[in-house]
N, C-alpha and C positions, 0 to 999 in steps of 0.2 A: 376031950381030945378034939382038936380042930381037924376038919376035913381038908382035903386038898383045895377045894374051891374057897373055903374060908381063908386059908393061908394066902391064896392068890389075891383075893379081894382086899386083904388087909395091907397089901403092898401098893395098892392103887391110890392115886391122889384123889381127894374128894372133888366132886364136880364143882362145888361152890368155890373152891380154891382156884380151879382152872378158869372159871368164869371171871373171878376177881383179877387174876393175873392177866387175862386178855384185855381187861379194861385199864390196866396199868397200875394196879395196886402194888406198891413196892414190897409190902409184907408177904403178899401172896406169891409174888415173883421169887422172893427169897425162899419160900417153902418149896416151890418148883425146882429152883436151882439146887437146894439142899437134897431134894429127893433123887436127883440124878448125879450126885457127887461121885458115886462109885463108877458110873459110866464114864464120867469125865476123866477119872484117874486111869481107867483101863484104856480109853481112847488116846490119852496123851503119854502113855508109858513108852519110854524109849530106852534103848541100850546106849549108854554113854561111855566114853573112854577118857581116862585121865592122862596126864602127861607121860606116864610110864607105860601106857598101853593096857592097863588093867580095865576090865569092863565091869560095869555095874548098871543096874536098872534104876531109872529115875523118872520123875514126872517132868515133861517139857511144859513149862509154865505158859509159854506163848501159844502152844497148841491147845492147852486146857482153856485159856482165855478165849481163843477163837471159837471153840466148840460151845462154850457158855454163851458167847455173843450170838451165835447162830440159833441156839435154843431160845434165847430171849426174843430174838426177832421173829422166830416161828410162832412163839406163844402170842406175841402182840398182834400178829397178822392172822391168827387162828379164828375161824368163824364158828361161834358156838350156837348159832341160830339153826 
């Protein structure tokens, strides 16, 4: 049985992946982006309305792309020293 700290640590990105992403490695950056996909979905979820006034929840792709771009910029400017 996993303890609470084991479960928390299994959700963390490995340090070497973070370092590689800060150096511009596209594969490492893809791992970082994939790790935060759930956050991107939550951050870009919006209530949308159709032509008849019905409401539904959807992902605003423009907002999702902006949040991803901000994360990529933050990773590239992150100092691992």
